[in-house]
Each structure stands twice: as structure tokens, then as C-alpha cells.
N, C-alpha and C positions, 0 to 999 in steps of 0.2 A: 460507565465513567469514563471521562474522556483523558487523554492522555496527559492534558495540563494538571488537571485537577490531579489525579493520580500522583503527579511530580512534586505537587503543592504538598499533600498530605503526608508524603513522605519526609519532605524538609522539616515540616513542622514536627515529625513524630523522632526524626534523629536529633533537632534542637531539644525537645523535651526530653530524652533519653539524656543528651550531654548535660543539661541543667541537674535532673536528678544524679547524676553521677558527680558532677562537680559539689553539690551540696553534701553529699555522703563522704567526699575523701575530706581528710584534713589540710589545713593549710599549710605549706609548706613555705619557711624564711628562706629569704635569698641569702647567698653566701654558704657558709660552711656551717652547719650544725654541729656542736659537739655537745653532747650533754642532755639531759632533760629538758623540758619545758621549763623556764626561768621562773622563779618566785624570789623575794625578797629573803625567807626563811634558807632556801637554798645558797643563797650568795653569801647568806652569814655565816655556813657551815664549810666545812672541807667539801672537796668537790668529787666527781664521783671517779674521776682516775685514781690510782696507785699511783704515786711519785717515786723515781729514781734519779740517781744524782752521777754526773761525772766532772772528775777535777781538772782540771786546766793549771798548771802550775806557773809561777810568776816567770822561771825561767821561760817556759815554753809560749808563753805571752810576750816576750819582750819585744818580736820582731813586729808586734801588732801595736806596740807601744801603750800598755796598758798592764795592771798588776797583778794578772792570773783571777780565775773565776771558778766556780762550781756551777754547772748546768744542771739544773732540775727539769725532769722531763717526764710526761705522762706516760706510762705502759699502756699500750693498746696496740693490737694487731694489724690492723691495716689502715688506720686514720693516718692524716697529716696535721701538723698543728703549727701554728703560727710561732714566730719566735720574739720575745722582746727582752731587753736588757733591763738591768735595774742597778742604778748608778748611787753609792753612798753618798753622804752629806760631808761635810768640814769637818776632819779627824773622825769620820767613820769607816766602818770596816764591814765586809760582807757578813760576820757571824750574826750581828745584831738584825740583819734585814733576813735572816734566813727562814722564820715563821712565814713572813710577807711572802717571799719567793716561793717557797714550798705550797703555800695556799692557794696563790696564783696558778702555779703548775698543774695542782689538783684540779682545776678547771676546765685543763685543755691547752695550755699553753707551754713551751720551751721558754723557760726563763734563767737569763745569763746573769748571775748575782755574783758581779766584778766587785775588785778591788783596784784602785787608780794608783798611779805609779807612786805617790805620795799622799798621805794624809792631807795635805796643804793644798793641793792642785785647786785654781781657780774654776768659774762655772765653764769658760770656752775651752779650756785642756779637757774636762771632764767630757765634754762634747766628743771630743776627739778621740777621747779614750773609750766612750760606749761605741762608737763607729768600729773602731778597732776591734773590740770585742764581739761585735756580732759580725764582722768580716770573717775573724777565726774561727768562729762557731760553724759559721754556713761553711767554708773551706774544710772543716774537718768533715763535716758531713759530705758533702760533694766528693770526699776523696774516701769516704768509708773507713775513716779512722775514728768515729765515735758512734758508741751504741744506739744514739739518736737517728743515725743516719739516715735511715726510711722514712722516719717520721717529721724532719723539719721541710717545711715550704720555704723557701726562701724568698718566694715574691710577697710573704705578708711578714712583715719588722716593723715593730714598735719600740719605742722607749720610755723610759720611766726613771725616775730619779727622786732622791729627797735632799731639800736644802741646796746647797751649791750644787747639788746632784740634779736637783730640779731644774734650777736656774740653767745648767747645762743642758737637760731634757730640753727646755725651750730652744737654747740655741742650736741642739741639733736637728729640730723640726725644721728651724730654718734653712739648716745648712743642705738638707736631703728632703725635698719633698715626696719623695716615693716611699716614706714613711707611711704607714696605713693608721698610727694611732700615737699621741704623745699624752704621757699622764706626770706631769711635774707635780710633786708633793712639797707642800709649804717652801716653794722655789726662794731661792735668794739669786740675786742679779744686780751688779750696778747698771746695767743696761735696760731701760723701762719700756721699751717699746719693740714688739716681735710681729708687726702688722706684716712683716714678709712671710708670717707661718702660714704654710698652706697644708698642714697636717692636723686633722681633728683634734683638739686638745681640751682634755678637763685638768683644771687647775684644782687639786686638792688642798685648801687652806685649813688650818686648825684654828677657833676663836680666841684661843689665849696666849698665841704665838708671839714671846717677846725678842725672839733672836732675828726674826724674817718679819716684821710686824705687817698685816695686812695691808695696810694703807699704804706701807713704802714699797711694798712686793707684790702680793699676788694681786690686789685691787689695779693697779696699774698696767699690770702684766695682761689680766684679762680685759681691760680696756681698751688696749691696743691692738688688741685680735682683731681680725676682719669680722665685721658684724655677717657677712655671708658665707663664714666657715663654720661648721658644727665644733662648739665652743662650751666650755662652763666652767663656771666657778663655784663650788660648793666648799662649805665651812663646817667642820665637824664641831659639833656643840662641847664647849669644856674643854678640849684638847689643846696642849702647845705644842710648840715647835717638833718635839720628840716623839709624835704620835704614830709612826708608822714602825717604830722601832719595837724589840723585843723587850725591852724595860719599859714599855707604856703600858697603860691600864688596858686589859684583855679587850673590854669595848672599844676602845679607841682604835685599838689596832684591827678589829673586826670591820667598821665601819670605813678605816683606809681602805682594807682590802676587798669590801664588797665594792666600793665606789670604782676602784682601778678595773676590777673584773668585768664590772657590767660595760664598761667603756670600753675595753678592750674586745669583748664578745660583741658589740655592737658594729664596731669600727675595723678593729685587726681581723676577726672573723665575719663581717660584712652582715652579721646575724640580726635580721629586724625582728626577731621575737622578743629583742631587749629594748625595742624603743620605749615602751611603758617603763620599763624600769629606771632607763638612763633618763627619763624627764621627771623622774620623779617617785617613781614604784620602789624604789630604795629606801627611801625616806620615813623610817619608823620614829622622827623625833629626836633622831640623833644627830641632825643637822641645823645650825644657828642661820645659815642662808644656803639657799638652792636655785643656783641660775644655769640653766641649759637652754640654749638657743640654737639657730641655724639651720636645723632639718626638722 
């Protein structure tokens, strides 16, 4: 056997071995995998992580220009997690958003469930308040002054909010292009174009919303987003403006939560295992509209 023939056969053998091993190995997602393979059922339930909490008083938050918060965080030995703010709507306060905050945290996120300075603050002010809350939560971690300090990945930040907090979420995404994801829920804002938004944005609307009617708010907001941006507008079937609150029907709360979690998994965690979920796999007939494009 000539040297050249032996070399060619060796190359073929190595290539065959590589293909065999590749086929035997599981497919790994890009980004930060936290938790098991995604399914609709898993996203509709509490996540795999036990959740603890840390309080930031209104007095301690004053220097950061917001009204205090409860930080819900997963308890996990060596893993790190992205951080997301949750901002209430007009006249809202953190207690009625606590089930949503805890559920999102249980899927592997540090969630800052915050209060605004006053319950009447308008959306653009709420955008500044959520930025202040994220800044303080990160600085507390960096100084080692919070129990979640070793877990927080400050490079992965996202914003989420309801009603005027949802409008503030859109404004925050325009103001800070370094955010990884934005989830405005039944957003309300007098500004109708957010074309400057460069953050992957999912608008969660509710079909029966009479406070921020979709034709005046969610629809034009979505239409204004850059078509090259990962973006979505999905509508919770039968639900009204209060769909993410603890006062809403359990099925509406679940639909809102799984929508937010799937989007945060895909874009805050950059976990491509969630592509199918985000593009419609979470829909079990509980949405009246489902539009996701741009990736």
C-alpha cells in the first residue's frame, strides 16, 4: 500500500469516526442553558428552581430614583442567571405581580419586582425607574451585599412591565440598546412609534383589553418595530387588561407567564432550544393572535 493511499484511508476513517460521534452526542444550544428541555407543559408550570427573596426598602432605593423592590432569585450552586425588572402599571404595586415574578424566577432568572416612586408615574418615568432598579440590584451584587451576588450575570439584563409599565418597557428598550430582551404586557403609551428599538421585543396583548385597547396601543407599537428585529405581538384569548395580575384568572396568568418566560429564555439566555416554543410551540389554543417574526 502506497503512502498516499494509506494517508487517504486514514483521513476517511477519522472523518467516519467524527460523524459517528457527532450523531451520538446530544445537540447543544447556544447561550446559557438553564433547566430541562423546553416543553409547553413545563413552561405552564413552576420552574425547576427553588426561589428565595431579598428586600430593597423604599428608603434604600431612593438614591436610585425608584420605590423599592423585592428581588426573587433562583437558588442554585454554581450557575449564573440573567436579571429582569418587572414594573407595575398605573396605580399598581409589586404585591399583585408577585406570582408572576416568582414564576419567572423559578425558571432561572433574577427578577426585580419593583415599586415606582408614585403609583401615578407616567411610562417614560417608569422606564427610568426600572433602569435605576436594575442598576442598584447589580451594584449590590458587585459589592457582595446581596445573597444573589455570585449568581447575577450583569451582562444579561432585560425589562418587563404591565400597562404603563409596559409602555415604560418599550421606552426603556429604546433608551438602552444593551438590553437583551423586552416584554411589554398590555402596554399603554401616548407615543405610538418605537422604531428606534433594537432590543428583541415581545408584546403580550390581551384580547378584551378596554383600558389599553390593542388597536390604539399594542397594534401600532408592534407595527412600528423594525421588521428586521426579533419581535412579536401575541394576544391572550378572552383576557382583559389585568391579565398578569394575581387577581386575574389562573389560566390567564399562566398564559402571560409562559409567554414571558419563553421569550426571556430565547433572548436573555440566548437559548436556541426555545426557538420552536417562541415561534408558536407554546400556543395551546389560549391565544387569539400569535405573530412572531424577525429570526
